[in-house]
C-alpha positions as CSV (number, residue, x, y, z in Angstrom):
1,M,0.0,0.0,0.0
2,L,1.3,3.5,-0.9
3,P,1.9,5.9,1.9
4,S,-1.1,8.1,2.9
5,F,-0.8,11.8,3.7
6,N,-2.8,14.1,6.0
7,V,-4.2,17.5,5.3
8,L,-0.9,19.1,6.3
9,G,1.0,17.1,3.6
10,T,2.8,14.8,6.1
11,D,2.4,11.1,6.8
12,L,-1.0,10.2,8.0
13,K,-1.1,9.3,11.7
14,E,-3.3,6.8,13.5
15,C,-6.7,8.2,14.6
16,S,-8.0,5.5,17.0
17,K,-7.5,1.8,17.9
18,D,-10.0,2.0,20.8
19,P,-12.5,2.1,19.4
20,I,-10.9,0.7,16.2
21,T,-11.8,3.2,13.4
22,G,-11.3,3.8,9.7
23,W,-12.8,2.6,6.4
24,F,-10.4,-0.4,6.6
25,R,-10.8,-0.7,10.4
26,D,-7.0,-0.2,10.7
27,G,-7.1,2.7,13.1
28,C,-6.3,5.3,10.4
29,C,-8.6,7.5,8.2
30,N,-7.3,5.8,5.1
31,T,-9.6,5.7,2.0
32,D,-9.9,4.2,-1.5
33,R,-12.3,4.5,-4.4
34,N,-14.8,2.3,-2.7
35,D,-15.2,4.8,0.2
36,I,-17.6,7.1,-1.6
37,S,-18.5,8.9,1.7
38,L,-14.9,9.7,2.5
39,H,-14.5,8.5,6.1
40,T,-11.4,10.7,6.3
41,V,-11.8,13.2,9.1
42,C,-10.3,12.2,12.4
43,C,-12.6,13.7,15.0
44,V,-12.9,13.8,18.7
45,V,-16.7,13.4,18.8
46,T,-18.9,15.5,21.1
47,D,-22.5,14.7,22.2
48,E,-23.7,17.7,20.1
49,F,-22.0,16.3,17.0
50,L,-23.3,12.7,17.6
51,Q,-26.8,14.1,17.9
52,F,-26.4,16.1,14.7
53,A,-25.2,12.9,12.8
54,L,-28.1,11.0,14.2
55,S,-30.5,13.7,13.0
56,K,-29.1,13.1,9.5
57,G,-29.6,9.3,9.7
58,N,-26.1,8.4,10.7
59,N,-26.4,6.6,14.1
60,L,-22.9,6.6,15.6
61,I,-24.2,6.1,19.1
62,T,-26.0,2.7,19.1
63,P,-23.7,-0.3,19.2
64,A,-23.9,-2.6,16.2
65,P,-22.1,-5.8,17.3
66,Q,-22.7,-7.5,13.9
67,F,-20.4,-4.8,12.4
68,N,-18.0,-4.9,15.4
69,F,-19.1,-1.3,16.2
70,P,-19.2,-0.4,19.9
71,G,-21.2,2.8,19.6
72,L,-19.5,6.1,20.2
73,K,-19.5,8.5,23.2
74,S,-18.3,12.0,23.7
75,G,-14.5,12.1,23.6
76,D,-14.0,9.1,21.3
77,Q,-11.9,9.6,18.3
78,W,-13.4,8.4,15.0
79,C,-13.0,8.7,11.3
80,V,-16.1,10.5,10.2
81,C,-17.4,11.3,6.7
82,A,-16.0,14.6,5.3
83,Q,-19.5,15.8,4.2
84,T,-21.0,15.0,7.6
85,W,-18.3,17.1,9.3
86,Q,-18.7,19.9,6.8
87,D,-22.5,19.9,7.3
88,A,-22.0,20.0,11.1
89,Y,-19.5,22.9,10.6
90,E,-22.1,24.8,8.6
91,K,-24.7,24.2,11.4
92,G,-22.3,25.3,14.1
93,V,-21.9,21.9,15.7
94,A,-18.6,20.7,14.3
95,C,-16.4,18.7,16.7
96,P,-12.6,18.9,17.2
97,V,-10.4,17.3,14.5
98,V,-6.9,15.9,14.6
99,L,-5.2,17.3,11.5
100,E,-2.3,14.9,11.6
101,S,-4.7,12.0,11.4
102,T,-7.2,13.5,8.8
103,H,-6.6,12.2,5.3
104,E,-5.7,14.7,2.6
105,E,-8.7,13.5,0.5
106,T,-10.9,15.5,3.0
107,L,-9.8,18.6,1.2
108,Q,-12.0,17.7,-1.7
109,I,-15.0,18.6,0.5
110,V,-13.7,20.6,3.6
111,P,-11.5,23.6,3.3
112,L,-8.3,23.4,5.4
113,D,-9.2,26.7,7.1
114,N,-12.5,25.2,8.4
115,L,-10.6,22.2,9.9
116,K,-7.9,24.4,11.5
117,Q,-10.6,26.3,13.4
118,F,-11.4,23.0,15.2
119,T,-7.9,21.6,15.7
120,K,-7.5,19.4,18.8
């Protein structure tokens, strides 16, 4: 696999192994052509953000054991969809991001300046 880069142009860092996150469930916000929703933004989720995602039909709170998904709580780090984060930003409920762990493909949807305002 080729090296992945973050939004700062450096090597992509791990986002979370507990809970295990990422499109590939490898702990990183890596992506490929099959990831049409771009699960590329490494976030520190908040209750407000989780409720926003739920209101948009993306339930990140309820455990789904069949998918090895524990459910998220405030403070967990997770690779979220770039458009979901951008929508939350526009509604004033964006959560903090870890730039070093946010994949560069995020920049197709979210301006770097928006991300920088919420740097963890």
